[in-house]
C-alpha positions in Angstrom: 82.3 59.4 34.4 79.0 59.0 34.6 76.6 59.4 31.9 74.1 61.8 31.8 71.3 59.0 31.6 72.5 57.3 34.5 73.0 60.3 36.3 69.4 61.3 35.9 68.3 58.2 37.1 70.5 58.3 40.2 69.0 61.5 41.1 65.4 60.6 40.1 66.2 57.3 42.5 67.0 59.8 45.2 64.0 61.7 44.7 61.7 59.5 45.0 63.0 57.9 48.0 63.3 61.5 50.3 59.6 61.5 48.7 58.5 58.2 50.4 60.7 59.0 53.6 58.9 62.6 53.6 55.3 60.6 53.3 56.1 58.1 56.2 57.0 61.0 57.8 54.6 62.7 57.7 52.2 60.0 58.8 54.6 58.9 61.7 54.1 63.0 62.8 50.6 62.9 62.9 49.9 60.0 64.8 52.2 61.6 67.2 50.2 64.9 67.4 47.0 62.5 67.3 48.1 60.3 70.1 49.6 63.7 72.0 46.0 65.2 71.4 44.2 62.1 73.0 46.8 62.1 76.5 46.9 65.6 76.8 42.7 65.0 76.7 42.8 63.0 79.7 45.4 64.6 81.5 43.3 67.8 81.4 41.7 67.5 84.6 39.8 71.1 84.3 37.8 70.1 81.5 35.8 67.8 83.8 35.7 70.3 86.7 33.8 72.4 84.6 31.7 70.0 83.9 31.0 69.2 87.0 28.9 72.3 87.4 28.2 73.0 83.6 26.2 69.2 83.7 25.0 69.6 86.8 26.7 66.4 87.9 26.2 66.8 91.7 22.3 66.9 91.5 22.2 64.1 88.8 24.5 61.7 91.1 23.3 62.6 94.3 27.2 62.5 95.1 28.8 65.3 96.8 31.5 67.6 95.0 34.3 66.8 96.7 33.1 62.8 96.5 33.0 63.1 92.5 35.9 65.1 92.2 38.0 62.6 94.1 36.5 59.4 92.6 37.7 61.1 89.2 40.9 62.0 90.1 41.6 58.5 91.4 40.2 57.0 87.8 42.5 60.0 86.1 45.7 58.9 88.1 45.1 55.2 87.5 44.7 55.4 84.1 47.8 57.5 83.9 50.2 55.4 86.3 52.6 53.2 84.4 52.3 51.0 87.7 50.3 47.5 87.5 47.7 47.5 90.3 44.1 46.8 91.3 41.3 49.3 90.6 39.7 50.5 93.7 37.4 53.4 93.8 38.1 55.3 96.9 34.4 55.9 98.2 32.0 54.7 95.1 31.0 50.7 94.7 32.0 49.3 91.7 31.4 45.8 90.3 34.3 43.3 88.6 32.8 44.3 85.3 33.5 47.8 86.2 37.0 46.6 87.3 37.7 44.9 84.3 36.3 47.8 82.2 38.8 50.4 83.3 41.7 47.5 83.5 40.7 47.6 79.6 40.9 51.3 79.1 44.2 51.4 81.2 45.5 48.7 78.7 44.3 51.4 75.6 46.4 54.2 77.3 49.4 52.2 77.9 49.4 51.6 74.4 49.0 54.8 73.5 51.8 55.5 75.6 53.5 53.1 73.7 53.0 54.6 70.4 54.1 57.8 71.8 57.5 56.8 72.4 57.6 55.3 68.9 56.4 57.9 66.9 57.8 60.5 68.9 61.9 58.9 68.8 60.9 58.8 64.9 59.4 61.8 64.2 62.8 63.4 66.4 65.0 61.9 64.0 62.9 63.1 60.9 62.9 66.1 62.1 66.6 66.4 62.4 66.9 65.3 58.7 64.7 67.1 57.0 65.8 71.0 59.4 69.2 69.4 58.6 68.4 69.3 54.5 66.2 72.6 55.1 63.1 70.4 53.9 59.9 71.6 55.1 57.4 69.8 53.0 56.5 67.6 55.9 54.6 70.6 58.0 52.2 70.8 54.9 52.1 67.1 54.5 51.5 66.6 58.0 48.7 69.4 58.3 46.8 67.8 55.1 46.4 64.4 56.9 45.8 65.8 60.1 42.8 67.5 58.7 41.3 64.3 57.5 40.4 63.2 61.3 38.6 66.2 62.7 36.3 66.2 59.3 35.4 62.5 60.0 35.2 62.9 63.6 32.5 66.2 63.8 30.6 64.7 61.2 30.3 61.6 63.2 29.7 63.8 65.7 26.9 66.0 64.1 25.2 63.1 62.7 24.7 61.0 66.0 27.1 60.8 68.7 25.2 58.1 70.6 25.8 55.9 67.6 29.4 56.9 67.1 30.2 56.1 71.0 28.9 52.7 70.5 30.6 52.1 67.9 33.9 53.3 69.4 33.1 50.8 72.6 32.5 48.0 70.2 36.1 48.3 67.9 37.9 49.1 70.8 36.8 46.5 73.4 36.4 42.8 73.4 33.3 42.6 75.9 30.0 44.8 76.9 31.6 45.5 80.1 31.2 49.3 79.1 27.5 49.0 79.7 27.5 50.2 83.1 24.7 49.1 85.2 24.4 52.5 87.7 23.1 50.4 90.6 26.2 48.0 90.4 28.7 50.8 88.7 27.0 54.3 90.2 30.6 55.7 89.0 28.8 55.9 85.8 26.7 58.7 87.0 29.5 61.1 87.4 30.4 60.3 83.9 27.5 61.5 81.5 27.7 60.8 77.7 27.8 64.7 77.3 31.4 65.0 79.5 32.9 62.3 76.7 31.6 64.3 74.0 33.6 67.3 75.3 36.4 65.4 75.4 36.3 64.2 72.0 35.8 67.7 71.1 38.8 69.1 73.3 40.8 66.3 70.9 39.8 67.7 67.5 40.2 71.2 68.8 44.0 70.3 70.0 44.2 68.5 66.6 42.7 71.6 64.9 45.2 73.9 66.6 48.1 72.0 65.4 47.3 71.8 61.8 47.1 75.8 62.2 50.5 75.9 64.0 52.0 73.6 61.2 50.5 75.7 58.6 52.0 78.8 59.8 55.3 77.3 60.5 55.1 75.9 56.7 54.5 79.4 55.7 57.3 80.8 57.8 59.8 78.4 56.8 59.2 77.7 53.3 60.1 81.1 52.7 63.4 80.7 53.6 64.2 77.9 51.1 63.8 80.7 48.1 
């Protein structure tokens, strides 16, 4: 038989290992939820359709609503497609710099897709392990990790969205092609900064809703362990 001291050391080691697993799993699950929120926002075309009217994009851009919708839908479908294809707007002119920028944007969303697959698989395995052992602390830990991002983003938006928008582009793009010349890339006229602000808010809302769901699930399932 093992001595009480040795048994205690084994149990302590197991607890530390499982605690580390819970933290890593919570971080991975958080990344999965954040990436899902971003992907959902990209796919949620009704937000833009609402903004066409709300932001009066037709009058500001001098394009018809049908033309705006057709070109916007093309951009989203291009970004969502897993196929390699040249960027060619249906009816709005564009420069080679604009074309390069949208290829860069597509590359970012491709990376997000890869992140979703990796974190999704790890999260699925983590869920199976935690549910098997009826350990639900990851729900609380994940919600605690996630709450940091909305606080940071909302604070940045309230202080200066223009500055936050610029910093975002400088971090994720290696060139300044995102600074569109309306004469060369008139598509910028149908993509006002206010729309990106609304998109950012939608990402925050989805994350906040995820936090609420996680907390409710934790409150429900944690009672089952007692």
